[in-house]
CHARMM-style PDB file with segment names, atoms N, HN, CA, C and O in Angstrom:
ATOM      1  N   MET     1       0.705  -1.193   0.027  1.00  0.00      PROA
ATOM      2  CA  MET     1       0.180  -0.172  -0.007  1.00  0.00      PROA
ATOM      3  C   MET     1       0.872   1.626   0.119  1.00  0.00      PROA
ATOM      4  O   MET     1       0.625   2.729  -0.369  1.00  0.00      PROA
ATOM      5  N   GLU     2       1.597   1.167   0.847  1.00  0.00      PROA
ATOM      6  HN  GLU     2       1.797   0.272   1.244  1.00  0.00      PROA
ATOM      7  CA  GLU     2       3.440   2.240   0.682  1.00  0.00      PROA
ATOM      8  C   GLU     2       3.263   2.775  -0.402  1.00  0.00      PROA
ATOM      9  O   GLU     2       3.154   3.996  -0.514  1.00  0.00      PROA
ATOM     10  N   GLU     3       3.197   1.834  -1.528  1.00  0.00      PROA
ATOM     11  HN  GLU     3       3.286   0.842  -1.436  1.00  0.00      PROA
ATOM     12  CA  GLU     3       3.703   2.534  -2.645  1.00  0.00      PROA
ATOM     13  C   GLU     3       2.554   3.183  -4.082  1.00  0.00      PROA
ATOM     14  O   GLU     3       2.667   3.548  -5.252  1.00  0.00      PROA
ATOM     15  N   HSD     4       1.804   3.059  -3.349  1.00  0.00      PROA
ATOM     16  HN  HSD     4       1.713   2.762  -2.398  1.00  0.00      PROA
ATOM     17  CA  HSD     4       0.651   4.115  -3.872  1.00  0.00      PROA
ATOM     18  C   HSD     4       0.502   5.150  -3.091  1.00  0.00      PROA
ATOM     19  O   HSD     4      -0.234   6.087  -3.399  1.00  0.00      PROA
ATOM     20  N   GLN     5       0.812   5.127  -2.589  1.00  0.00      PROA
ATOM     21  HN  GLN     5       1.410   4.366  -2.339  1.00  0.00      PROA
ATOM     22  CA  GLN     5       1.145   7.090  -1.705  1.00  0.00      PROA
ATOM     23  C   GLN     5       1.943   7.886  -1.837  1.00  0.00      PROA
ATOM     24  O   GLN     5       3.095   7.506  -2.049  1.00  0.00      PROA
ATOM     25  N   PRO     6       1.653   9.272  -1.765  1.00  0.00      PROA
ATOM     26  CA  PRO     6       0.140   9.375  -1.438  1.00  0.00      PROA
ATOM     27  C   PRO     6      -0.537   9.663  -3.079  1.00  0.00      PROA
ATOM     28  O   PRO     6       0.214   9.926  -4.018  1.00  0.00      PROA
ATOM     29  N   ILE     7      -1.787   9.585  -3.216  1.00  0.00      PROA
ATOM     30  HN  ILE     7      -2.398   9.371  -2.453  1.00  0.00      PROA
ATOM     31  CA  ILE     7      -3.019   9.558  -4.522  1.00  0.00      PROA
ATOM     32  C   ILE     7      -3.716  10.926  -3.746  1.00  0.00      PROA
ATOM     33  O   ILE     7      -3.893  11.406  -2.627  1.00  0.00      PROA
ATOM     34  N   GLY     8      -3.941  11.151  -5.019  1.00  0.00      PROA
ATOM     35  HN  GLY     8      -3.796  10.761  -5.928  1.00  0.00      PROA
ATOM     36  CA  GLY     8      -4.706  12.483  -5.005  1.00  0.00      PROA
ATOM     37  C   GLY     8      -6.619  11.566  -5.581  1.00  0.00      PROA
ATOM     38  O   GLY     8      -7.018  10.557  -6.162  1.00  0.00      PROA
ATOM     39  N   ILE     9      -7.112  12.666  -4.976  1.00  0.00      PROA
ATOM     40  HN  ILE     9      -6.788  13.486  -4.504  1.00  0.00      PROA
ATOM     41  CA  ILE     9      -8.603  12.483  -5.970  1.00  0.00      PROA
ATOM     42  C   ILE     9      -8.154  12.421  -7.536  1.00  0.00      PROA
ATOM     43  O   ILE     9      -7.596  11.442  -8.030  1.00  0.00      PROA
ATOM     44  N   ILE    10      -8.384  13.254  -8.028  1.00  0.00      PROA
ATOM     45  HN  ILE    10      -8.838  14.049  -7.627  1.00  0.00      PROA
ATOM     46  CA  ILE    10      -8.246  12.708  -9.964  1.00  0.00      PROA
ATOM     47  C   ILE    10      -7.608  11.275  -9.957  1.00  0.00      PROA
ATOM     48  O   ILE    10      -8.148  10.251 -10.376  1.00  0.00      PROA
ATOM     49  N   ARG    11      -6.209  11.405  -9.335  1.00  0.00      PROA
ATOM     50  HN  ARG    11      -5.771  12.236  -8.994  1.00  0.00      PROA
ATOM     51  CA  ARG    11      -5.844   9.634 -10.010  1.00  0.00      PROA
ATOM     52  C   ARG    11      -7.025   8.615  -9.019  1.00  0.00      PROA
ATOM     53  O   ARG    11      -7.443   7.538  -9.444  1.00  0.00      PROA
ATOM     54  N   LEU    12      -7.180   8.837  -8.503  1.00  0.00      PROA
ATOM     55  HN  LEU    12      -6.840   9.712  -8.158  1.00  0.00      PROA
ATOM     56  CA  LEU    12      -7.947   7.218  -7.380  1.00  0.00      PROA
ATOM     57  C   LEU    12      -9.795   7.518  -8.721  1.00  0.00      PROA
ATOM     58  O   LEU    12     -10.552   6.646  -9.148  1.00  0.00      PROA
ATOM     59  N   SER    13      -9.841   8.858  -8.917  1.00  0.00      PROA
ATOM     60  HN  SER    13      -9.226   9.567  -8.570  1.00  0.00      PROA
ATOM     61  CA  SER    13     -11.001   8.543  -9.673  1.00  0.00      PROA
ATOM     62  C   SER    13     -10.623   7.512 -10.984  1.00  0.00      PROA
ATOM     63  O   SER    13     -11.316   6.559 -11.342  1.00  0.00      PROA
ATOM     64  N   GLU    14      -9.745   7.817 -11.408  1.00  0.00      PROA
ATOM     65  HN  GLU    14      -9.183   8.591 -11.118  1.00  0.00      PROA
ATOM     66  CA  GLU    14      -9.266   7.573 -12.738  1.00  0.00      PROA
ATOM     67  C   GLU    14      -9.165   6.173 -12.793  1.00  0.00      PROA
ATOM     68  O   GLU    14      -9.879   5.554 -13.582  1.00  0.00      PROA
ATOM     69  N   LEU    15      -8.157   5.436 -11.859  1.00  0.00      PROA
ATOM     70  HN  LEU    15      -7.577   5.938 -11.218  1.00  0.00      PROA
ATOM     71  CA  LEU    15      -8.271   4.247 -11.387  1.00  0.00      PROA
ATOM     72  C   LEU    15      -9.332   3.286 -11.284  1.00  0.00      PROA
ATOM     73  O   LEU    15      -9.529   2.230 -11.884  1.00  0.00      PROA
ATOM     74  N   LEU    16     -10.203   4.108 -10.062  1.00  0.00      PROA
ATOM     75  HN  LEU    16     -10.043   4.966  -9.574  1.00  0.00      PROA
ATOM     76  CA  LEU    16     -11.285   3.743  -9.732  1.00  0.00      PROA
ATOM     77  C   LEU    16     -12.479   3.423 -10.931  1.00  0.00      PROA
ATOM     78  O   LEU    16     -13.081   2.379 -11.180  1.00  0.00      PROA
ATOM     79  N   GLY    17     -12.564   4.955 -11.637  1.00  0.00      PROA
ATOM     80  HN  GLY    17     -12.075   5.804 -11.434  1.00  0.00      PROA
ATOM     81  CA  GLY    17     -13.589   4.697 -12.934  1.00  0.00      PROA
ATOM     82  C   GLY    17     -15.138   5.124 -11.648  1.00  0.00      PROA
ATOM     83  O   GLY    17     -16.306   4.789 -11.846  1.00  0.00      PROA
ATOM     84  N   TYR    18     -14.640   5.871 -10.490  1.00  0.00      PROA
ATOM     85  HN  TYR    18     -13.691   6.142 -10.329  1.00  0.00      PROA
ATOM     86  CA  TYR    18     -16.220   6.678  -9.995  1.00  0.00      PROA
ATOM     87  C   TYR    18     -15.723   8.289 -10.444  1.00  0.00      PROA
ATOM     88  O   TYR    18     -14.765   8.671 -11.116  1.00  0.00      PROA
ATOM     89  N   PRO    19     -16.755   8.984  -9.797  1.00  0.00      PROA
ATOM     90  CA  PRO    19     -16.652  10.422 -10.273  1.00  0.00      PROA
ATOM     91  C   PRO    19     -15.731  11.022  -9.426  1.00  0.00      PROA
ATOM     92  O   PRO    19     -15.495  10.197  -8.543  1.00  0.00      PROA
ATOM     93  N   GLN    20     -15.037  12.118  -9.225  1.00  0.00      PROA
ATOM     94  HN  GLN    20     -15.228  12.788  -9.942  1.00  0.00      PROA
ATOM     95  CA  GLN    20     -13.941  12.798  -8.245  1.00  0.00      PROA
ATOM     96  C   GLN    20     -15.226  13.412  -7.408  1.00  0.00      PROA
ATOM     97  O   GLN    20     -15.112  12.858  -6.314  1.00  0.00      PROA
ATOM     98  N   HSD    21     -16.194  14.122  -7.356  1.00  0.00      PROA
ATOM     99  HN  HSD    21     -16.287  14.572  -8.245  1.00  0.00      PROA
ATOM    100  CA  HSD    21     -17.357  14.166  -6.075  1.00  0.00      PROA
ATOM    101  C   HSD    21     -17.502  12.874  -5.717  1.00  0.00      PROA
ATOM    102  O   HSD    21     -17.649  12.874  -4.495  1.00  0.00      PROA
ATOM    103  N   LYS    22     -17.540  11.756  -6.144  1.00  0.00      PROA
ATOM    104  HN  LYS    22     -17.420  11.756  -7.137  1.00  0.00      PROA
ATOM    105  CA  LYS    22     -17.836  10.394  -4.768  1.00  0.00      PROA
ATOM    106  C   LYS    22     -16.489   9.841  -4.088  1.00  0.00      PROA
ATOM    107  O   LYS    22     -16.601   9.300  -2.988  1.00  0.00      PROA
ATOM    108  N   VAL    23     -15.048   9.963  -4.765  1.00  0.00      PROA
ATOM    109  HN  VAL    23     -14.957  10.402  -5.659  1.00  0.00      PROA
ATOM    110  CA  VAL    23     -13.946   9.609  -4.862  1.00  0.00      PROA
ATOM    111  C   VAL    23     -13.437  10.791  -3.435  1.00  0.00      PROA
ATOM    112  O   VAL    23     -12.734  10.540  -2.456  1.00  0.00      PROA
ATOM    113  N   ARG    24     -14.012  11.878  -3.771  1.00  0.00      PROA
ATOM    114  HN  ARG    24     -14.583  12.082  -4.566  1.00  0.00      PROA
ATOM    115  CA  ARG    24     -13.525  13.483  -2.732  1.00  0.00      PROA
ATOM    116  C   ARG    24     -14.678  13.107  -1.107  1.00  0.00      PROA
ATOM    117  O   ARG    24     -14.273  13.155   0.054  1.00  0.00      PROA
ATOM    118  N   TYR    25     -16.037  12.779  -1.535  1.00  0.00      PROA
ATOM    119  HN  TYR    25     -16.367  12.741  -2.478  1.00  0.00      PROA
ATOM    120  CA  TYR    25     -16.414  12.111  -0.514  1.00  0.00      PROA
ATOM    121  C   TYR    25     -16.061  11.517   0.326  1.00  0.00      PROA
ATOM    122  O   TYR    25     -16.195  11.861   1.501  1.00  0.00      PROA
ATOM    123  N   THR    26     -15.414  10.273  -0.133  1.00  0.00      PROA
ATOM    124  HN  THR    26     -15.305   9.994  -1.087  1.00  0.00      PROA
ATOM    125  CA  THR    26     -15.025   9.063   0.450  1.00  0.00      PROA
ATOM    126  C   THR    26     -14.250   9.067   1.187  1.00  0.00      PROA
ATOM    127  O   THR    26     -14.115   8.341   2.172  1.00  0.00      PROA
ATOM    128  N   LEU    27     -13.158  10.509   0.533  1.00  0.00      PROA
ATOM    129  HN  LEU    27     -13.268  11.099  -0.267  1.00  0.00      PROA
ATOM    130  CA  LEU    27     -11.943  10.434   1.299  1.00  0.00      PROA
ATOM    131  C   LEU    27     -12.010  11.046   2.864  1.00  0.00      PROA
ATOM    132  O   LEU    27     -11.267  10.870   3.829  1.00  0.00      PROA
ATOM    133  N   ARG    28     -13.357  11.926   2.668  1.00  0.00      PROA
ATOM    134  HN  ARG    28     -13.961  12.069   1.884  1.00  0.00      PROA
ATOM    135  CA  ARG    28     -13.651  12.693   3.513  1.00  0.00      PROA
ATOM    136  C   ARG    28     -14.007  12.080   4.675  1.00  0.00      PROA
ATOM    137  O   ARG    28     -13.762  12.579   5.774  1.00  0.00      PROA
ATOM    138  N   VAL    29     -14.679  10.827   4.493  1.00  0.00      PROA
ATOM    139  HN  VAL    29     -14.877  10.422   3.601  1.00  0.00      PROA
ATOM    140  CA  VAL    29     -15.202   9.952   5.217  1.00  0.00      PROA
ATOM    141  C   VAL    29     -13.949   8.852   5.621  1.00  0.00      PROA
ATOM    142  O   VAL    29     -14.098   8.538   6.802  1.00  0.00      PROA
ATOM    143  N   LEU    30     -13.176   8.407   5.227  1.00  0.00      PROA
ATOM    144  HN  LEU    30     -13.055   8.662   4.268  1.00  0.00      PROA
ATOM    145  CA  LEU    30     -12.675   7.877   5.815  1.00  0.00      PROA
ATOM    146  C   LEU    30     -11.355   8.625   6.651  1.00  0.00      PROA
ATOM    147  O   LEU    30     -10.667   7.854   7.320  1.00  0.00      PROA
ATOM    148  N   GLU    31     -10.887  10.401   6.644  1.00  0.00      PROA
ATOM    149  HN  GLU    31     -11.446  11.027   6.101  1.00  0.00      PROA
ATOM    150  CA  GLU    31     -10.666  11.062   6.711  1.00  0.00      PROA
ATOM    151  C   GLU    31     -11.058  10.938   8.369  1.00  0.00      PROA
ATOM    152  O   GLU    31     -10.463  10.591   9.389  1.00  0.00      PROA
ATOM    153  N   GLN    32     -12.631  11.510   7.960  1.00  0.00      PROA
ATOM    154  HN  GLN    32     -13.114  11.792   7.131  1.00  0.00      PROA
ATOM    155  CA  GLN    32     -13.110  11.566   9.473  1.00  0.00      PROA
ATOM    156  C   GLN    32     -13.191  10.134  10.482  1.00  0.00      PROA
ATOM    157  O   GLN    32     -13.633  10.347  11.611  1.00  0.00      PROA
ATOM    158  N   GLU    33     -12.834   8.829  10.186  1.00  0.00      PROA
ATOM    159  HN  GLU    33     -12.475   8.656   9.269  1.00  0.00      PROA
ATOM    160  CA  GLU    33     -12.699   8.236  10.682  1.00  0.00      PROA
ATOM    161  C   GLU    33     -11.205   7.507  11.214  1.00  0.00      PROA
ATOM    162  O   GLU    33     -10.970   6.490  11.866  1.00  0.00      PROA
ATOM    163  N   GLY    34     -10.335   8.563  10.590  1.00  0.00      PROA
ATOM    164  HN  GLY    34     -10.526   9.389  10.060  1.00  0.00      PROA
ATOM    165  CA  GLY    34      -9.042   8.385  11.024  1.00  0.00      PROA
ATOM    166  C   GLY    34      -8.159   7.678   9.974  1.00  0.00      PROA
ATOM    167  O   GLY    34      -7.015   7.995   9.647  1.00  0.00      PROA
ATOM    168  N   LEU    35      -8.699   6.946   9.641  1.00  0.00      PROA
ATOM    169  HN  LEU    35      -9.628   6.689   9.906  1.00  0.00      PROA
ATOM    170  CA  LEU    35      -8.017   6.158   8.591  1.00  0.00      PROA
ATOM    171  C   LEU    35      -7.148   6.585   6.956  1.00  0.00      PROA
ATOM    172  O   LEU    35      -6.660   5.741   6.204  1.00  0.00      PROA
ATOM    173  N   ILE    36      -7.146   7.980   6.739  1.00  0.00      PROA
ATOM    174  HN  ILE    36      -7.543   8.665   7.350  1.00  0.00      PROA
ATOM    175  CA  ILE    36      -6.308   8.347   6.453  1.00  0.00      PROA
ATOM    176  C   ILE    36      -6.106   9.721   6.563  1.00  0.00      PROA
ATOM    177  O   ILE    36      -7.040  10.221   7.191  1.00  0.00      PROA
ATOM    178  N   ARG    37      -5.177  10.636   6.171  1.00  0.00      PROA
ATOM    179  HN  ARG    37      -4.419  10.230   5.661  1.00  0.00      PROA
ATOM    180  CA  ARG    37      -4.626  11.789   6.540  1.00  0.00      PROA
ATOM    181  C   ARG    37      -4.272  12.673   5.093  1.00  0.00      PROA
ATOM    182  O   ARG    37      -3.605  12.242   4.152  1.00  0.00      PROA
ATOM    183  N   PRO    38      -4.699  13.577   5.160  1.00  0.00      PROA
ATOM    184  CA  PRO    38      -4.366  14.925   4.001  1.00  0.00      PROA
ATOM    185  C   PRO    38      -2.863  15.227   3.866  1.00  0.00      PROA
ATOM    186  O   PRO    38      -2.075  15.214   4.812  1.00  0.00      PROA
ATOM    187  N   SER    39      -2.510  15.538   2.411  1.00  0.00      PROA
ATOM    188  HN  SER    39      -3.151  15.549   1.643  1.00  0.00      PROA
ATOM    189  CA  SER    39      -1.078  16.324   2.597  1.00  0.00      PROA
ATOM    190  C   SER    39      -1.515  16.083   1.101  1.00  0.00      PROA
ATOM    191  O   SER    39      -2.317  15.389   0.476  1.00  0.00      PROA
ATOM    192  N   GLN    40      -0.313  17.270   0.813  1.00  0.00      PROA
ATOM    193  HN  GLN    40       0.339  17.834   1.320  1.00  0.00      PROA
ATOM    194  CA  GLN    40      -0.036  18.635  -0.170  1.00  0.00      PROA
ATOM    195  C   GLN    40      -0.222  17.209  -1.740  1.00  0.00      PROA
ATOM    196  O   GLN    40      -0.712  17.251  -2.869  1.00  0.00      PROA
ATOM    197  N   GLU    41       0.199  16.572  -1.246  1.00  0.00      PROA
ATOM    198  HN  GLU    41       0.597  16.537  -0.329  1.00  0.00      PROA
ATOM    199  CA  GLU    41       0.557  15.601  -2.276  1.00  0.00      PROA
ATOM    200  C   GLU    41      -1.010  14.425  -2.703  1.00  0.00      PROA
ATOM    201  O   GLU    41      -1.368  13.915  -3.765  1.00  0.00      PROA
ATOM    202  N   GLY    42      -1.632  14.377  -1.194  1.00  0.00      PROA
ATOM    203  HN  GLY    42      -1.342  14.790  -0.331  1.00  0.00      PROA
ATOM    204  CA  GLY    42      -2.780  13.037  -1.640  1.00  0.00      PROA
ATOM    205  C   GLY    42      -2.996  12.962  -0.715  1.00  0.00      PROA
ATOM    206  O   GLY    42      -2.535  13.747   0.115  1.00  0.00      PROA
ATOM    207  N   ALA    43      -3.991  11.749  -0.337  1.00  0.00      PROA
ATOM    208  HN  ALA    43      -4.365  11.112  -1.011  1.00  0.00      PROA
ATOM    209  CA  ALA    43      -3.781  11.165   1.073  1.00  0.00      PROA
ATOM    210  C   ALA    43      -3.237  10.261   1.240  1.00  0.00      PROA
ATOM    211  O   ALA    43      -3.173   9.527   0.254  1.00  0.00      PROA
ATOM    212  N   ARG    44      -2.705   9.886   2.218  1.00  0.00      PROA
ATOM    213  HN  ARG    44      -2.757  10.482   3.020  1.00  0.00      PROA
ATOM    214  CA  ARG    44      -1.773   9.284   3.288  1.00  0.00      PROA
ATOM    215  C   ARG    44      -2.478   7.966   4.027  1.00  0.00      PROA
ATOM    216  O   ARG    44      -3.699   8.125   4.053  1.00  0.00      PROA
ATOM    217  N   ALA    45      -2.050   6.685   4.648  1.00  0.00      PROA
ATOM    218  HN  ALA    45      -1.059   6.556   4.627  1.00  0.00      PROA
ATOM    219  CA  ALA    45      -2.896   5.588   5.229  1.00  0.00      PROA
ATOM    220  C   ALA    45      -2.000   6.216   6.784  1.00  0.00      PROA
ATOM    221  O   ALA    45      -0.813   6.347   7.082  1.00  0.00      PROA
ATOM    222  N   THR    46      -3.265   6.471   7.462  1.00  0.00      PROA
ATOM    223  HN  THR    46      -4.230   6.364   7.220  1.00  0.00      PROA
ATOM    224  CA  THR    46      -2.445   6.105   9.135  1.00  0.00      PROA
ATOM    225  C   THR    46      -2.563   4.991   9.575  1.00  0.00      PROA
ATOM    226  O   THR    46      -3.146   4.071   9.003  1.00  0.00      PROA
ATOM    227  N   ALA    47      -1.841   4.925  11.011  1.00  0.00      PROA
ATOM    228  HN  ALA    47      -1.367   5.673  11.476  1.00  0.00      PROA
ATOM    229  CA  ALA    47      -1.232   3.783  11.672  1.00  0.00      PROA
ATOM    230  C   ALA    47      -2.934   2.936  12.057  1.00  0.00      PROA
ATOM    231  O   ALA    47      -3.011   1.741  12.346  1.00  0.00      PROA
ATOM    232  N   LYS    48      -3.936   3.713  11.985  1.00  0.00      PROA
ATOM    233  HN  LYS    48      -3.874   4.683  11.751  1.00  0.00      PROA
ATOM    234  CA  LYS    48      -4.640   2.979  12.521  1.00  0.00      PROA
ATOM    235  C   LYS    48      -5.468   1.780  10.846  1.00  0.00      PROA
ATOM    236  O   LYS    48      -6.283   0.863  10.950  1.00  0.00      PROA
ATOM    237  N   THR    49      -4.966   2.203   9.847  1.00  0.00      PROA
ATOM    238  HN  THR    49      -4.304   2.948   9.762  1.00  0.00      PROA
ATOM    239  CA  THR    49      -5.474   1.586   8.984  1.00  0.00      PROA
ATOM    240  C   THR    49      -5.233   0.166   8.522  1.00  0.00      PROA
ATOM    241  O   THR    49      -5.839  -0.506   7.688  1.00  0.00      PROA
ATOM    242  N   ASN    50      -4.359  -0.069   9.159  1.00  0.00      PROA
ATOM    243  HN  ASN    50      -3.867   0.477   9.837  1.00  0.00      PROA
ATOM    244  CA  ASN    50      -3.324  -1.528   9.108  1.00  0.00      PROA
ATOM    245  C   ASN    50      -4.542  -2.554   9.785  1.00  0.00      PROA
ATOM    246  O   ASN    50      -4.931  -3.633   9.337  1.00  0.00      PROA
ATOM    247  N   GLY    51      -5.041  -1.761  11.132  1.00  0.00      PROA
ATOM    248  HN  GLY    51      -4.725  -0.885  11.496  1.00  0.00      PROA
ATOM    249  CA  GLY    51      -6.179  -2.768  11.764  1.00  0.00      PROA
ATOM    250  C   GLY    51      -7.301  -3.027  11.383  1.00  0.00      PROA
ATOM    251  O   GLY    51      -7.852  -4.126  11.315  1.00  0.00      PROA
ATOM    252  N   PHE    52      -7.863  -1.536  10.996  1.00  0.00      PROA
ATOM    253  HN  PHE    52      -7.416  -0.643  11.052  1.00  0.00      PROA
ATOM    254  CA  PHE    52      -9.288  -1.659  10.302  1.00  0.00      PROA
ATOM    255  C   PHE    52      -9.069  -2.828   8.903  1.00  0.00      PROA
ATOM    256  O   PHE    52      -9.995  -3.462   8.397  1.00  0.00      PROA
ATOM    257  N   ARG    53      -7.745  -2.890   8.514  1.00  0.00      PROA
ATOM    258  HN  ARG    53      -6.993  -2.375   8.926  1.00  0.00      PROA
ATOM    259  CA  ARG    53      -7.656  -3.755   6.681  1.00  0.00      PROA
ATOM    260  C   ARG    53      -8.211  -5.115   7.510  1.00  0.00      PROA
ATOM    261  O   ARG    53      -9.213  -5.791   7.275  1.00  0.00      PROA
ATOM    262  N   ARG    54      -7.493  -5.221   8.254  1.00  0.00      PROA
ATOM    263  HN  ARG    54      -6.680  -4.672   8.444  1.00  0.00      PROA
ATOM    264  CA  ARG    54      -7.376  -6.846   9.358  1.00  0.00      PROA
ATOM    265  C   ARG    54      -8.510  -6.990   9.927  1.00  0.00      PROA
ATOM    266  O   ARG    54      -8.735  -8.181  10.143  1.00  0.00      PROA
ATOM    267  N   LYS    55      -9.461  -6.192  10.323  1.00  0.00      PROA
ATOM    268  HN  LYS    55      -9.278  -5.225  10.148  1.00  0.00      PROA
ATOM    269  CA  LYS    55     -10.700  -6.624  11.054  1.00  0.00      PROA
ATOM    270  C   LYS    55     -11.614  -6.652   9.456  1.00  0.00      PROA
ATOM    271  O   LYS    55     -12.533  -7.468   9.401  1.00  0.00      PROA
ATOM    272  N   LEU    56     -11.384  -5.883   8.359  1.00  0.00      PROA
ATOM    273  HN  LEU    56     -10.637  -5.220   8.403  1.00  0.00      PROA
ATOM    274  CA  LEU    56     -12.197  -6.410   7.075  1.00  0.00      PROA
ATOM    275  C   LEU    56     -11.956  -7.811   6.701  1.00  0.00      PROA
ATOM    276  O   LEU    56     -12.572  -8.877   6.729  1.00  0.00      PROA
ATOM    277  N   LYS    57     -10.788  -7.363   6.334  1.00  0.00      PROA
ATOM    278  HN  LYS    57     -10.288  -6.497   6.311  1.00  0.00      PROA
ATOM    279  CA  LYS    57     -10.551  -8.944   5.910  1.00  0.00      PROA
ATOM    280  C   LYS    57     -11.063  -9.889   6.457  1.00  0.00      PROA
ATOM    281  O   LYS    57     -11.551 -10.628   5.602  1.00  0.00      PROA
ATOM    282  N   SER    58     -11.284 -10.442   7.963  1.00  0.00      PROA
ATOM    283  HN  SER    58     -10.888  -9.841   8.658  1.00  0.00      PROA
ATOM    284  CA  SER    58     -11.712 -10.794   8.772  1.00  0.00      PROA
ATOM    285  C   SER    58     -13.077 -10.655   8.865  1.00  0.00      PROA
ATOM    286  O   SER    58     -13.631 -11.721   9.132  1.00  0.00      PROA
ATOM    287  N   LEU    59     -13.714  -9.838   8.755  1.00  0.00      PROA
ATOM    288  HN  LEU    59     -13.264  -8.972   8.538  1.00  0.00      PROA
ATOM    289  CA  LEU    59     -15.168 -10.037   8.660  1.00  0.00      PROA
ATOM    290  C   LEU    59     -15.527 -10.876   7.235  1.00  0.00      PROA
ATOM    291  O   LEU    59     -16.216 -11.895   7.174  1.00  0.00      PROA
ATOM    292  N   LEU    60     -14.823 -10.119   6.009  1.00  0.00      PROA
ATOM    293  HN  LEU    60     -14.264  -9.292   6.058  1.00  0.00      PROA
ATOM    294  CA  LEU    60     -15.538 -10.882   4.910  1.00  0.00      PROA
ATOM    295  C   LEU    60     -15.111 -12.134   4.801  1.00  0.00      PROA
ATOM    296  O   LEU    60     -15.923 -12.949   4.362  1.00  0.00      PROA
ATOM    297  N   GLY    61     -13.973 -12.524   5.107  1.00  0.00      PROA
ATOM    298  HN  GLY    61     -13.313 -11.862   5.464  1.00  0.00      PROA
ATOM    299  CA  GLY    61     -14.164 -14.239   5.757  1.00  0.00      PROA
ATOM    300  C   GLY    61     -15.522 -14.656   6.174  1.00  0.00      PROA
ATOM    301  O   GLY    61     -16.219 -15.390   5.473  1.00  0.00      PROA
ATOM    302  N   GLU    62     -15.936 -14.127   7.454  1.00  0.00      PROA
ATOM    303  HN  GLU    62     -15.370 -13.531   8.023  1.00  0.00      PROA
ATOM    304  CA  GLU    62     -16.529 -15.125   7.909  1.00  0.00      PROA
ATOM    305  C   GLU    62     -17.917 -14.729   6.907  1.00  0.00      PROA
ATOM    306  O   GLU    62     -18.503 -15.783   6.665  1.00  0.00      PROA
ATOM    307  N   MET    63     -18.554 -13.649   6.314  1.00  0.00      PROA
ATOM    308  HN  MET    63     -18.078 -12.792   6.511  1.00  0.00      PROA
ATOM    309  CA  MET    63     -19.247 -13.735   5.683  1.00  0.00      PROA
ATOM    310  C   MET    63     -18.965 -14.560   4.545  1.00  0.00      PROA
ATOM    311  O   MET    63     -19.778 -15.418   4.199  1.00  0.00      PROA
ATOM    312  N   ARG    64     -17.661 -14.342   3.801  1.00  0.00      PROA
ATOM    313  HN  ARG    64     -17.001 -13.645   4.082  1.00  0.00      PROA
ATOM    314  CA  ARG    64     -17.888 -16.103   2.699  1.00  0.00      PROA
ATOM    315  C   ARG    64     -18.202 -17.420   3.307  1.00  0.00      PROA
ATOM    316  O   ARG    64     -18.692 -18.395   2.737  1.00  0.00      PROA
ATOM    317  N   GLN    65     -17.781 -17.281   4.784  1.00  0.00      PROA
ATOM    318  HN  GLN    65     -17.383 -16.489   5.246  1.00  0.00      PROA
ATOM    319  CA  GLN    65     -17.815 -18.930   5.289  1.00  0.00      PROA
ATOM    320  C   GLN    65     -19.433 -18.981   4.670  1.00  0.00      PROA
ATOM    321  O   GLN    65     -19.706 -19.718   3.722  1.00  0.00      PROA
ATOM    322  N   THR    66     -20.576 -18.005   5.404  1.00  0.00      PROA
ATOM    323  HN  THR    66     -20.355 -17.406   6.173  1.00  0.00      PROA
ATOM    324  CA  THR    66     -21.880 -18.041   6.216  1.00  0.00      PROA
ATOM    325  C   THR    66     -22.083 -17.716   3.860  1.00  0.00      PROA
ATOM    326  O   THR    66     -23.122 -18.373   3.784  1.00  0.00      PROA
ATOM    327  N   VAL    67     -22.006 -17.578   3.405  1.00  0.00      PROA
ATOM    328  HN  VAL    67     -21.163 -17.045   3.467  1.00  0.00      PROA
ATOM    329  CA  VAL    67     -22.675 -17.916   2.193  1.00  0.00      PROA
ATOM    330  C   VAL    67     -22.365 -19.269   1.698  1.00  0.00      PROA
ATOM    331  O   VAL    67     -23.061 -20.145   1.184  1.00  0.00      PROA
ATOM    332  N   ASP    68     -20.983 -19.177   2.036  1.00  0.00      PROA
ATOM    333  HN  ASP    68     -20.418 -18.466   2.454  1.00  0.00      PROA
ATOM    334  CA  ASP    68     -20.852 -21.101   1.662  1.00  0.00      PROA
ATOM    335  C   ASP    68     -21.725 -21.720   2.200  1.00  0.00      PROA
ATOM    336  O   ASP    68     -22.344 -22.437   1.415  1.00  0.00      PROA
ATOM    337  N   ASP    69     -22.178 -21.770   3.617  1.00  0.00      PROA
ATOM    338  HN  ASP    69     -21.675 -21.187   4.254  1.00  0.00      PROA
ATOM    339  CA  ASP    69     -23.134 -22.384   3.858  1.00  0.00      PROA
ATOM    340  C   ASP    69     -24.606 -22.399   3.982  1.00  0.00      PROA
ATOM    341  O   ASP    69     -25.328 -23.176   4.606  1.00  0.00      PROA
ATOM    342  N   LEU    70     -24.832 -21.592   3.408  1.00  0.00      PROA
ATOM    343  HN  LEU    70     -24.244 -20.961   2.901  1.00  0.00      PROA
ATOM    344  CA  LEU    70     -26.080 -21.154   2.722  1.00  0.00      PROA
ATOM    345  C   LEU    70     -26.286 -22.514   1.884  1.00  0.00      PROA
ATOM    346  O   LEU    70     -26.786 -23.638   1.935  1.00  0.00      PROA
ATOM    347  N   SER    71     -25.255 -21.267   0.753  1.00  0.00      PROA
ATOM    348  HN  SER    71     -24.849 -20.354   0.711  1.00  0.00      PROA
ATOM    349  CA  SER    71     -25.406 -22.074  -0.666  1.00  0.00      PROA
ATOM    350  C   SER    71     -24.996 -23.977  -0.731  1.00  0.00      PROA
ATOM    351  O   SER    71     -25.122 -24.706  -1.715  1.00  0.00      PROA
ATOM    352  N   ALA    72     -24.505 -24.362   0.643  1.00  0.00      PROA
ATOM    353  HN  ALA    72     -24.403 -23.771   1.442  1.00  0.00      PROA
ATOM    354  CA  ALA    72     -24.418 -25.791   0.654  1.00  0.00      PROA
ATOM    355  C   ALA    72     -25.646 -26.421   1.470  1.00  0.00      PROA
ATOM    356  O   ALA    72     -25.786 -27.612   1.750  1.00  0.00      PROA
ATOM    357  N   SER    73     -26.512 -25.354   1.791  1.00  0.00      PROA
ATOM    358  HN  SER    73     -26.399 -24.387   1.563  1.00  0.00      PROA
ATOM    359  CA  SER    73     -27.924 -25.647   2.355  1.00  0.00      PROA
ATOM    360  C   SER    73     -28.840 -26.173   1.429  1.00  0.00      PROA
ATOM    361  O   SER    73     -29.749 -26.982   1.615  1.00  0.00      PROA
ATOM    362  N   LEU    74     -28.435 -25.537   0.295  1.00  0.00      PROA
ATOM    363  HN  LEU    74     -27.697 -24.880   0.144  1.00  0.00      PROA
ATOM    364  CA  LEU    74     -29.865 -25.218  -0.794  1.00  0.00      PROA
ATOM    365  C   LEU    74     -29.819 -26.381  -1.404  1.00  0.00      PROA
ATOM    366  OT1 LEU    74     -30.638 -26.650  -2.282  1.00  0.00      PROA
TER     367      LEU     74
END
């Protein structure tokens, strides 16, 4: 992730294919949650980001298992 930092609104918009206003809003939410911090060059991840990513990965794994279990029961 470090290799992609800092990254700005325009570049994120181009990479993700989302309008700049949606990227700007999302970055604002991430900043409010303490997951990124703004800089002159663009957004940078904070120390809090790694913990969030681990938690999200775990949650997605649990969701995947639930979907697999439901699918198997059909």
